[in-house]
N, C-alpha and C positions, 0 to 999 in steps of 0.2 A: 558454578552455578545451579541451582536448579528453579525444576519453572518452565515453562511454557511461552509462545506466542499466535498469537492467535492474529492471520490476515485477511481481511474482509474486501468486496467489493463492491459496490451497497450504487443504483443506480435510482432514482426518483420513481419503479415499477419496484423497488424489490432487490434480493441479493443477487449478485455474475455471482461469483464464487470466494474463495475463501482458503485458508490451509492453516493450520498447525505447523512449526518449527519450533527446537531447543530453544531455552535464552540465550543458550553459547553463539547464534550465529547470527549474525546483523540482520538489520530489517530489509534491505537492499535485496542482497542473497536472499530469506525466507519471501518473502516475496515473490521472485519470479516466476513460479508456478501460477503464482495469484496469475499475478498480470497476462503470463499465457490462455487462460480458462477468461479473464477479460477479452481480451482479443479476442476471440474465437468464440463469444457470446452475446459481446456490441462490436459487431464488424464498425459503427457507427460513431463510437467513440471518439469524444479528435480533444478532448480537456479533461485533467484529475485534477482533484483539489487533493492531496497529500501532505500528514507530515511532513517537514523539515528534514526529518529519517531516512523520506523516502526519493528524495531528489534522484541520486543514478539511480536509479530503479526506474522513474521515471523519460531519462532521457534514453536508457536502454527501449521504452518501449512504442517510442518514439511519439509522446503524445503533447502536446501544450503542456504544460507543468503549471501549475500556481500551488504551493507551498505554502503552510501555514507558519508560522513559527509561535510557540508557546507566550500568553501574556505573559508578563511582570507579574504577576499577579499568582499562578499557578506553581506550584511548586508542590513537591513526592516528583514521583513516572509516572 
């Protein structure tokens, strides 16, 4: 597979962390560095809203997870 994935963590004031990985890496594996950036930058962060692909990463980060599944009408990737 060709391409890249972008992982971004934001809060209400702006971007906290980000990274780019090859498309062949699973989302939760690629988000590990971004998660470490976010934990250092936002030490008081308690809740994360993430796509369902990131559920494993959120438990690793010890944050409360509120994952969101794609709506039924959403098509494509």
